[in-house]
C-alpha positions as CSV (number, residue, x, y, z in Angstrom):
1,D,-23.0,-13.5,13.6
2,L,-19.4,-11.1,13.6
3,E,-18.0,-13.5,16.4
4,R,-18.3,-16.6,14.4
5,A,-17.1,-14.7,11.4
6,T,-14.2,-14.0,13.1
7,K,-13.9,-17.4,14.9
8,D,-14.5,-15.7,18.0
9,F,-12.5,-12.6,17.6
10,S,-9.5,-14.5,17.4
11,P,-5.9,-13.2,17.8
12,A,-5.0,-15.1,14.7
13,Q,-7.7,-13.6,12.2
14,M,-6.0,-10.2,13.9
15,L,-5.1,-7.8,10.9
16,G,-3.7,-5.0,12.8
17,H,-4.2,-2.6,15.5
18,G,-4.8,0.9,16.0
19,G,-5.9,3.9,18.2
20,H,-9.2,3.1,18.6
21,G,-9.6,-0.6,18.2
22,T,-8.4,-3.8,16.5
23,V,-9.3,-5.3,13.2
24,Y,-10.2,-8.4,12.8
25,K,-10.5,-10.9,9.1
26,G,-13.7,-12.5,8.9
27,K,-15.6,-14.7,6.7
28,L,-19.6,-14.2,6.3
29,P,-22.2,-17.1,6.1
30,D,-22.1,-16.2,1.8
31,G,-18.5,-16.7,2.1
32,R,-17.2,-13.2,1.4
33,D,-14.3,-12.0,3.2
34,V,-14.5,-9.1,5.4
35,A,-12.9,-6.7,7.8
36,V,-14.1,-6.5,10.6
37,K,-13.3,-3.0,13.2
38,R,-13.7,-3.9,16.7
39,I,-13.6,-0.4,18.5
40,N,-12.1,-1.5,22.3
41,H,-13.2,0.0,25.5
42,I,-14.9,3.0,23.8
43,S,-15.0,6.5,25.6
44,S,-17.3,9.5,24.2
45,H,-14.3,10.7,22.2
46,G,-14.7,6.8,20.8
47,I,-18.1,7.2,20.1
48,E,-17.5,10.1,18.4
49,Q,-15.0,8.5,15.6
50,V,-17.5,5.7,15.0
51,L,-20.7,7.8,14.5
52,N,-17.9,10.2,12.3
53,E,-16.5,7.3,10.4
54,V,-20.1,5.6,9.5
55,K,-21.4,8.9,8.9
56,V,-18.9,9.7,6.4
57,L,-18.8,6.3,4.4
58,L,-22.3,6.2,4.5
59,S,-22.3,9.2,2.0
60,V,-19.7,8.7,-0.5
61,S,-19.0,6.0,-2.9
62,H,-15.8,5.7,-5.2
63,P,-13.6,2.7,-6.6
64,N,-10.8,4.3,-4.4
65,L,-12.1,4.1,-0.9
66,V,-12.9,1.8,1.3
67,Q,-16.4,0.8,1.3
68,L,-18.4,0.1,4.6
69,L,-20.7,-2.9,4.3
70,G,-22.3,-2.4,7.5
71,C,-22.3,-1.5,11.4
72,C,-23.2,-2.8,14.8
73,L,-23.3,0.0,17.3
74,E,-26.1,-1.4,20.1
75,V,-23.0,-3.3,21.5
76,Y,-20.0,-2.2,24.2
77,D,-17.5,-2.7,22.1
78,P,-19.1,-1.4,18.8
79,L,-18.2,-3.2,15.9
80,L,-17.7,-1.8,11.5
81,V,-17.7,-4.0,9.0
82,Y,-15.7,-3.5,5.8
83,E,-14.7,-4.9,2.3
84,F,-11.5,-6.9,2.6
85,V,-8.6,-5.4,1.1
86,P,-6.4,-8.5,1.2
87,N,-2.6,-7.3,0.2
88,G,-2.1,-4.9,3.2
89,T,-1.1,-0.9,3.4
90,L,1.3,0.9,1.3
91,A,4.1,1.6,4.3
92,E,3.8,-2.5,5.0
93,H,5.0,-2.6,1.0
94,L,7.1,0.5,0.8
95,Q,9.3,-0.4,4.1
96,R,8.9,-4.3,2.6
97,E,7.4,-5.8,5.2
98,R,5.5,-7.4,3.0
99,G,6.4,-8.5,-0.9
100,D,9.6,-7.7,-2.6
101,G,8.9,-4.0,-3.3
102,L,7.2,-2.0,-5.3
103,D,8.2,-0.9,-8.6
104,W,8.1,2.3,-10.3
105,F,4.9,1.8,-12.4
106,T,3.1,0.3,-9.5
107,R,4.1,3.4,-7.6
108,V,2.8,5.8,-9.6
109,A,-0.4,4.4,-10.1
110,I,-0.7,3.5,-6.6
111,A,-0.6,7.4,-6.0
112,A,-2.6,8.3,-9.4
113,E,-5.7,6.1,-7.3
114,A,-5.3,7.4,-3.8
115,A,-5.0,11.2,-5.4
116,Q,-8.5,10.5,-7.1
117,G,-10.0,9.1,-4.2
118,I,-8.7,11.8,-1.9
119,A,-10.1,14.3,-4.6
120,Y,-13.5,13.1,-4.7
121,L,-13.9,13.3,-1.0
122,H,-12.9,17.2,-1.6
123,S,-15.2,17.4,-4.4
124,R,-18.3,16.3,-1.9
125,S,-20.7,19.0,-1.4
126,P,-19.8,20.0,1.5
127,P,-16.1,19.0,1.1
128,I,-14.7,16.1,3.3
129,Y,-11.2,16.6,4.7
130,H,-9.8,13.4,5.6
131,R,-7.3,14.7,7.9
132,D,-5.5,11.4,8.6
133,V,-4.2,10.9,5.1
134,K,-1.2,8.4,5.3
135,S,0.8,5.4,4.3
136,T,-0.7,3.2,6.2
137,N,-4.3,4.5,5.3
138,I,-3.6,3.6,1.6
139,L,-4.3,-0.2,1.5
140,L,-4.1,-2.8,-1.5
141,D,-5.9,-5.2,-3.1
142,G,-4.7,-7.9,-4.7
143,E,-4.0,-6.5,-7.8
144,F,-2.2,-3.4,-6.3
145,N,-5.8,-1.3,-6.6
146,T,-6.1,1.3,-4.3
147,K,-8.5,2.2,-1.5
148,V,-7.8,5.2,0.8
149,G,-9.6,3.6,4.4
150,D,-9.4,5.3,8.2
151,F,-12.3,7.9,8.2
152,G,-12.3,8.1,12.1
153,L,-10.9,11.7,12.1
154,S,-12.7,12.9,9.0
155,R,-14.6,16.5,9.1
156,T,-17.0,18.0,6.5
157,A,-17.1,21.6,5.6
158,L,-19.8,23.8,6.0
159,T,-19.5,25.7,3.0
160,E,-17.6,25.1,0.2
161,A,-15.0,28.4,0.8
162,S,-15.1,27.7,4.7
163,H,-12.1,26.6,7.3
164,V,-13.0,24.0,10.1
165,S,-11.9,25.3,13.2
166,T,-10.8,22.9,15.2
167,A,-7.7,21.3,17.3
168,P,-4.9,19.6,15.4
169,Q,-5.0,15.5,15.3
170,G,-3.8,13.2,12.8
171,T,0.1,10.9,12.5
172,P,3.0,12.9,13.7
173,G,5.6,13.7,10.7
174,Y,2.1,14.0,8.1
175,V,0.4,16.7,10.0
176,D,0.3,20.1,8.0
177,P,2.4,22.5,9.9
178,D,-0.1,25.7,8.5
179,Y,-2.8,23.3,10.6
180,H,-0.6,23.0,13.6
181,Q,-0.4,26.8,14.2
182,S,-3.8,28.0,13.0
183,F,-6.0,25.5,14.0
184,Q,-7.7,26.4,10.5
185,L,-8.8,23.2,8.5
186,S,-8.7,22.9,4.9
187,D,-8.4,20.8,1.8
188,K,-4.8,21.9,2.1
189,S,-3.9,19.7,5.0
190,D,-5.1,16.5,3.2
191,V,-2.8,17.7,0.6
192,Y,0.4,18.4,2.5
193,S,0.0,15.2,4.3
194,F,-0.6,13.5,0.3
195,G,3.1,15.4,-0.2
196,V,4.9,13.2,2.5
197,V,3.3,9.9,1.3
198,L,4.8,11.1,-2.1
199,V,7.8,11.5,-0.6
200,E,7.6,8.6,0.7
201,M,6.8,6.7,-2.4
202,I,10.2,7.9,-3.9
203,T,12.4,7.1,-0.8
204,S,10.8,4.6,0.9
205,M,11.7,5.8,4.5
206,K,10.2,6.3,7.4
207,V,8.2,9.6,8.0
208,V,9.8,10.1,11.5
209,D,13.2,8.2,12.3
210,F,15.0,9.0,15.3
211,T,17.7,6.7,14.0
212,R,18.4,9.5,11.5
213,D,20.6,13.0,12.3
214,K,18.7,14.8,14.3
215,R,18.2,17.6,11.4
216,E,16.9,14.6,9.7
217,V,14.4,13.4,11.7
218,N,11.0,14.4,10.2
219,L,11.1,13.0,6.4
220,A,8.9,16.2,5.3
221,A,11.5,18.9,5.9
222,L,14.3,16.2,4.4
223,A,12.9,16.2,1.8
224,V,12.2,19.5,0.8
225,G,16.0,20.4,1.9
226,K,17.0,17.4,-0.7
227,I,14.6,18.7,-3.4
228,A,15.5,22.4,-2.5
229,T,19.2,21.6,-3.0
230,D,19.1,19.4,-6.3
231,C,20.4,16.6,-4.1
232,L,17.6,14.1,-4.5
233,D,19.4,11.3,-5.7
234,E,20.8,11.1,-1.8
235,I,17.0,10.1,-0.5
236,I,16.1,7.8,-3.5
237,D,15.0,4.5,-3.0
238,P,18.0,2.7,-3.9
239,A,15.7,0.1,-5.8
240,L,14.2,3.1,-7.7
241,M,17.4,4.4,-8.5
242,I,18.5,1.0,-10.2
243,Q,15.5,1.0,-12.3
244,A,16.2,4.8,-13.1
245,C,19.6,4.1,-14.1
246,R,17.8,1.4,-16.8
247,N,15.3,3.6,-18.1
248,P,16.0,7.5,-18.3
249,V,12.2,8.0,-18.4
250,V,11.6,6.9,-14.7
251,R,14.1,9.2,-14.1
252,C,12.2,12.1,-15.2
253,M,9.0,10.6,-13.4
254,I,10.7,10.0,-9.9
255,Q,11.9,14.0,-10.5
256,R,8.7,15.1,-11.6
257,M,7.2,13.6,-8.8
258,A,9.6,15.1,-6.0
259,E,9.0,18.7,-7.5
260,L,5.2,18.1,-7.2
261,A,5.7,16.6,-3.3
262,F,7.7,19.8,-2.8
263,R,4.6,22.1,-3.6
264,C,2.2,20.1,-1.6
265,L,4.6,20.4,1.5
266,A,4.8,24.4,1.2
267,H,4.6,25.7,4.4
268,E,2.0,27.8,3.1
269,K,-1.1,26.0,2.1
270,D,-2.1,28.5,-0.5
271,A,1.2,27.7,-2.5
272,R,0.0,24.1,-2.6
273,P,-2.0,22.4,-5.4
274,S,-5.7,21.2,-4.9
275,M,-6.0,17.8,-4.4
276,A,-7.5,17.7,-8.3
277,E,-4.6,19.3,-9.6
278,V,-2.2,16.9,-7.7
279,F,-4.2,14.0,-9.6
280,D,-4.3,15.5,-12.5
281,E,-0.4,15.6,-12.4
282,V,0.1,12.3,-11.3
283,E,-2.0,10.3,-13.7
């Protein structure tokens, strides 16, 4: 009984809140910890997203994707039950809302595992496009193993060469500008969003921050400009700069990741690498 598992959806059990529902920590009768997403006051659009997430998660299995354990759709507020990933999100660690920050090699390992999970989605037949790749959807377990989650916006391509035509959705700061203009969704839209995540890993800066100069509010645009003009050092996370000064290998790796991010953020989607190529390079 999920009400009992979550202590009647107690606020003390709440792990997070999103646009379509609230996630609670629960404990099953067999002792397993789980995450229970309660979809609040659902609309027809919300029902579509819930069913879509269930459909996608039931069709995939990969160690770097969050596992769906079960669901209950016969209630007013549908419930989805996932494996519990205890160490929060990448965003929380980069913003130091949780823990003491991440060293460079941990960041690289997280990037590689997240890239592998997304590349797996793109390799399916037909391919699956996540459509909401961002640091808050990259979850970490106790050993900092990576799980990509939140498949509510995901879409399946009908054929390998197809581009799904759909109204742009996603999170400001991460949405592919080519997709925003053409409504043509492809695997390269996820690549763009992942490029933004790579920049977050290098800088630990917020993706959209109105406290910055108006020309620098958007992190992707800021990073592209700094990398293009060889001014990357101005935006590297100071904690990483200390590590880079001590270890020339780290300095070289940061530069290479920045160059990869730059290619992922290319305005023309055909100039971007595939997610499989991104994984190969990060690994």
